[in-house]
Backbone as numpy.savetxt, mean C-alpha at the origin, in Angstrom:
# Nx Ny Nz CAx CAy CAz Cx Cy Cz
-4.78 20.20 12.65 -5.59 19.61 11.62 -5.52 18.05 11.79
-6.63 17.41 11.55 -6.70 15.96 11.69 -5.97 15.31 10.52
-5.45 14.12 10.74 -4.78 13.40 9.64 -5.77 13.04 8.51
-5.29 12.94 7.32 -6.13 12.55 6.21 -6.01 11.01 6.01
-7.09 10.40 5.56 -7.05 8.96 5.28 -6.60 8.71 3.88
-5.60 7.84 3.74 -5.07 7.49 2.44 -5.70 6.17 1.99
-6.50 6.20 0.97 -7.16 5.05 0.40 -6.24 4.36 -0.63
-6.64 3.23 -1.04 -5.89 2.40 -1.98 -5.54 3.13 -3.28
-6.39 4.03 -3.70 -6.19 4.72 -4.95 -4.84 5.45 -5.00
-4.41 6.00 -3.92 -3.15 6.82 -3.89 -1.95 5.94 -4.23
-1.69 4.87 -3.53 -0.48 4.08 -3.93 -0.67 3.37 -5.31
-1.93 3.05 -5.63 -2.12 2.37 -6.88 -1.88 3.31 -8.10
-2.38 4.55 -8.00 -2.10 5.51 -9.06 -0.61 5.89 -9.02
-0.03 6.03 -7.89 1.39 6.45 -7.81 2.31 5.41 -8.46
1.94 4.12 -8.33 2.76 3.07 -8.91 2.38 2.66 -10.29
1.27 3.16 -10.76 0.67 2.68 -12.02 1.27 3.26 -13.25
0.61 2.97 -14.35 1.04 3.45 -15.65 0.62 4.96 -15.81
1.15 5.65 -16.78 0.82 7.05 -16.91 -0.71 7.30 -16.91
-1.07 8.31 -16.11 -2.44 8.64 -15.85 -2.47 10.06 -15.32
-3.51 10.83 -15.54 -3.56 12.19 -14.98 -3.40 12.27 -13.47
-3.76 11.18 -12.74 -3.62 11.20 -11.30 -2.31 10.63 -10.77
-1.47 10.13 -11.66 -0.22 9.53 -11.21 0.71 10.49 -10.46
1.01 11.64 -11.07 1.92 12.62 -10.41 1.27 13.22 -9.14
-0.03 13.55 -9.14 -0.57 14.03 -7.86 -0.47 12.97 -6.73
-0.72 11.69 -7.13 -0.61 10.63 -6.14 0.79 10.48 -5.61
1.75 10.65 -6.50 3.16 10.54 -6.09 3.56 11.71 -5.17
2.98 12.88 -5.42 3.24 14.02 -4.54 2.66 13.81 -3.15
1.51 13.14 -3.06 0.90 12.80 -1.77 1.84 11.86 -0.99
2.30 10.81 -1.66 3.22 9.83 -1.01 4.47 10.51 -0.60
5.02 11.37 -1.38 6.24 12.11 -0.99 6.00 13.02 0.18
4.87 13.68 0.20 4.54 14.57 1.33 4.43 13.72 2.63
3.88 12.54 2.57 3.77 11.68 3.75 5.20 11.26 4.17
5.97 10.82 3.19 7.34 10.35 3.52 8.22 11.47 4.11
7.99 12.70 3.68 8.75 13.86 4.18 8.17 14.44 5.45
7.06 13.93 5.96 6.48 14.43 7.15 5.65 15.71 6.94
5.36 16.07 5.67 4.61 17.29 5.39 3.12 17.04 5.44
2.70 15.81 5.37 1.29 15.46 5.40 1.06 14.46 6.49
0.20 14.77 7.43 -0.22 13.88 8.51 -1.32 12.99 7.96
-0.99 11.71 7.83 -1.96 10.76 7.14 -2.05 9.44 7.87
-3.13 8.78 7.68 -3.33 7.45 8.22 -3.88 6.53 7.11
-3.75 5.26 7.34 -4.34 4.29 6.45 -4.69 3.06 7.31
-5.18 2.01 6.72 -5.52 0.83 7.51 -5.13 -0.41 6.76
-5.27 -1.52 7.43 -4.82 -2.81 6.84 -5.63 -3.17 5.60
-6.84 -2.70 5.51 -7.68 -2.99 4.31 -7.04 -2.41 3.05
-6.41 -1.28 3.14 -5.73 -0.68 1.98 -4.58 -1.60 1.54
-3.79 -2.12 2.46 -2.73 -3.03 2.12 -3.26 -4.32 1.49
-4.36 -4.84 2.06 -4.98 -6.06 1.50 -5.46 -5.79 0.08
-6.03 -4.62 -0.17 -6.56 -4.35 -1.50 -5.39 -4.24 -2.52
-4.28 -3.68 -2.09 -3.09 -3.56 -2.98 -2.68 -4.99 -3.43
-2.46 -5.85 -2.41 -2.04 -7.24 -2.69 -3.08 -7.95 -3.58
-4.35 -7.82 -3.18 -5.39 -8.58 -3.96 -5.39 -8.15 -5.43
-5.41 -6.83 -5.65 -5.49 -6.35 -7.02 -4.33 -6.80 -7.91
-3.13 -6.69 -7.39 -1.99 -7.09 -8.24 -1.93 -8.65 -8.39
-2.32 -9.37 -7.41 -2.38 -10.78 -7.55 -3.46 -11.19 -8.58
-4.58 -10.49 -8.54 -5.67 -10.77 -9.41 -5.33 -10.52 -10.89
-4.44 -9.55 -11.18 -4.06 -9.27 -12.58 -2.76 -9.96 -12.95
-2.30 -10.85 -12.05 -1.14 -11.66 -12.39 0.19 -10.93 -12.24
0.23 -9.89 -11.41 1.46 -9.12 -11.18 1.85 -9.16 -9.71
2.10 -10.38 -9.21 2.45 -10.59 -7.84 3.65 -9.75 -7.35
4.74 -9.79 -8.14 5.95 -9.11 -7.73 5.73 -7.62 -7.68
4.97 -7.07 -8.65 4.69 -5.64 -8.60 3.86 -5.31 -7.38
2.87 -6.16 -7.08 2.03 -5.94 -5.92 2.85 -5.91 -4.63
3.71 -6.87 -4.51 4.61 -6.95 -3.31 5.51 -5.69 -3.24
5.93 -5.22 -4.40 6.80 -4.03 -4.43 6.00 -2.79 -4.01
4.78 -2.64 -4.54 3.95 -1.52 -4.15 3.65 -1.56 -2.69
3.28 -2.75 -2.16 3.04 -2.94 -0.73 4.27 -2.49 0.06
5.43 -2.99 -0.30 6.66 -2.66 0.42 6.99 -1.17 0.38
6.89 -0.60 -0.82 7.18 0.81 -0.94 6.18 1.72 -0.23
4.94 1.33 -0.22 3.92 2.10 0.49 4.10 2.00 1.99
4.43 0.82 2.48 4.63 0.68 3.91 5.82 1.48 4.38
6.77 1.77 3.47 7.92 2.57 3.84 7.54 3.97 4.31
6.38 4.45 3.89 5.88 5.78 4.30 5.13 5.75 5.63
4.91 4.55 6.16 3.95 4.44 7.28 4.51 3.79 8.54
5.82 3.60 8.68 6.34 2.83 9.79 5.80 3.35 11.15
5.81 4.62 11.35 5.39 5.16 12.64 3.87 5.15 12.80
3.19 5.42 11.72 1.71 5.51 11.79 1.01 4.15 11.82
1.61 3.18 11.14 0.85 1.92 10.96 1.36 0.81 11.81
2.61 0.73 12.10 3.06 -0.40 12.93 4.31 0.03 13.68
4.68 -0.72 14.67 5.81 -0.36 15.52 7.16 -0.74 14.94
7.20 -1.72 14.06 8.48 -2.16 13.54 8.33 -2.78 12.19
9.43 -2.90 11.48 9.42 -3.49 10.14 8.97 -4.97 10.27
9.38 -5.72 11.28 9.02 -7.07 11.46 7.49 -7.23 11.52
6.85 -6.37 12.27 5.36 -6.41 12.37 4.73 -6.30 11.01
5.23 -5.33 10.20 4.67 -5.08 8.90 4.84 -6.30 7.99
6.01 -6.86 8.00 6.21 -8.04 7.13 5.45 -9.27 7.64
5.17 -9.37 8.89 4.31 -10.39 9.42 2.92 -10.15 8.87
2.43 -8.93 8.88 1.12 -8.58 8.34 1.09 -8.87 6.84
2.16 -8.55 6.13 2.23 -8.75 4.72 2.07 -10.25 4.39
2.81 -11.05 5.13 2.73 -12.53 4.90 1.39 -13.07 5.22
0.79 -12.57 6.32 -0.57 -13.05 6.69 -1.60 -12.66 5.64
-1.53 -11.39 5.17 -2.47 -10.95 4.15 -2.27 -11.76 2.87
-1.07 -11.95 2.44 -0.80 -12.73 1.22 -1.30 -14.12 1.36
-1.02 -14.80 2.49 -1.53 -16.18 2.74 -3.06 -16.20 2.68
-3.72 -15.21 3.30 -5.19 -15.19 3.34 -5.75 -15.02 1.97
-5.17 -14.15 1.17 -5.67 -13.92 -0.21 -5.48 -15.17 -1.02
-4.30 -15.84 -0.94 -4.07 -17.03 -1.73 -4.93 -18.20 -1.30
-5.30 -18.23 0.00 -6.23 -19.26 0.45 -7.65 -19.02 -0.05
-8.06 -17.77 -0.08 -9.42 -17.45 -0.56 -9.57 -17.52 -2.04
-8.49 -17.25 -2.77 -8.54 -17.23 -4.21 -7.34 -18.07 -4.72
-7.46 -19.42 -4.63 -6.34 -20.24 -4.92 -5.90 -20.21 -6.45
-6.75 -19.71 -7.30 -6.39 -19.66 -8.71 -5.40 -18.57 -9.04
-5.12 -17.68 -8.13 -4.22 -16.57 -8.35 -2.80 -17.05 -8.33
């Protein structure tokens, strides 16, 4: 079976406030982390996570969601932790440059 694409909604619902989709989203993340679900994502998803939380004034929560979500993707998304944190810094810098009021 082909891997499934994980969009921004999954980590956002998983980390969010109580909602009917919160627990299903958490189960998806757990299945990825446990190797039960073959999944992929892309850098746009991570950018959207950072942008959304910065936009609503919750920078630390956004960084936490980003970091926790990347923990499920080391093999699929990047070769090393250093690469991911370089991408995180680059994305954060780009967002803050484009939207300086955040």
